N, C-alpha and C positions, 0 to 999 in steps of 0.2 A: 752370855749365859752363865748362870751361877754354877758353882761346883756341884750343888745338889741336883740341879737340872741336868747337868752333863752326866752325872752318875745315873740318874733315872733313864736317860736316853740310852746309855751304854748297857744298862741292865735289861731294858726292853729289847734292844737289838740282840743281845746274847740269848734271851729267851726265845725270840722269834727264830734265830738261827738254829738253836737246838731243836725247836719244834719242827722245823723244816727237815732236819736230818732224820727224824723218825719216819718220814713218809717215803724215804728212798727204798725202792725195791731192788733187791739183789737178784742177779740172774740165777736161774735154776741150772746148776752144773751137774750133769750126770757123770760122776766119776767112773763107774764101771764101764761106760761106753768108750772112755778114752783108751782103755787097754786094747779094745778091738781096733781102734784107730792105729795104735802102734804096731799091732800084729799085722794089719794090712800093709803098713809101711815097710815092714821087714820082708814081706813077700815080693816086693818090687825088685826085679833083678836087672833092669836095664838102666841103672844110673850112669850118667856120663862119667868118663874117666878124666882125671886131671890132665893126663897126657894128651887128650884129644882137644884141649883148649887151643884156640887160635893164637898164633904168635902176635906179640905186640907190634903194631906198625912202627916203622922207623922213619917213614917219609912225611911225618907231620911237622908243620911249622912250629917253631918255638913260641912261647907266650910273648916274647919281645917282638917277634916278627908279626904276630897277629896285632899287637898293639900299634906297631908302626903303620901297618896297612890300614887299620881302622882310623887312625888319626889322619892319614893321608886322604881317605875317603871323606871324612868329616870336613877337612879343609876344602875339598872339591865341592862338596855340598854347599858350604857357606859362601863360596864365591860364584855359585851358579846363578844365572839370571835367565828368565824365561823370555827374554826379548828375541826377536827374530834376527836374521843375519844382518839386516840393515840397521839394527838398534831400535826398531819400533815394534811395539807389542802387536800381536795379531788381533784382528777384530774378532768379535764373536762369530760372525759368519765364516771367516777363514778358519777359525778353530773348529767349528762344527763340520766344515767341509773336510778338513784333515781327519777329524774323528771318524766320519763316515767312510773315508777312503781306507783308513786302518781297519775298520769293521769289515769292509768288503774283502780286504786281504785275508782276514781271519776266516771269513766264511768260505773263501776260495780254498784256503788251506784245509779246512775241515772237510770240504766237499771232495778233496783229493785223497783224503785219508781212506785206506782200504777197509776200515772196520765197518 
């Protein structure tokens, strides 16, 4: 593209950009109503006190401990295999049977719930 062509494209882009700016609508801010907002805020008398804030917990693990535990969990995940106890994967029928057994346990647990 020639220098003149580039200049024309740049000029046209600038003109379109400025034309777009003229259509932006600013919100209608009612400044007198803001004073009423601040007056209502001053009437609130039950702000919490700084002395009522809870104490910072001291029994939280450090960042390094979290990192170590996360890395250990990732290692366990990476070496996990879904083979059965004898080293053979379950068939679809065995998997479905186990799934239905677990669903039955959940239903029995929910039936025992007093809610």
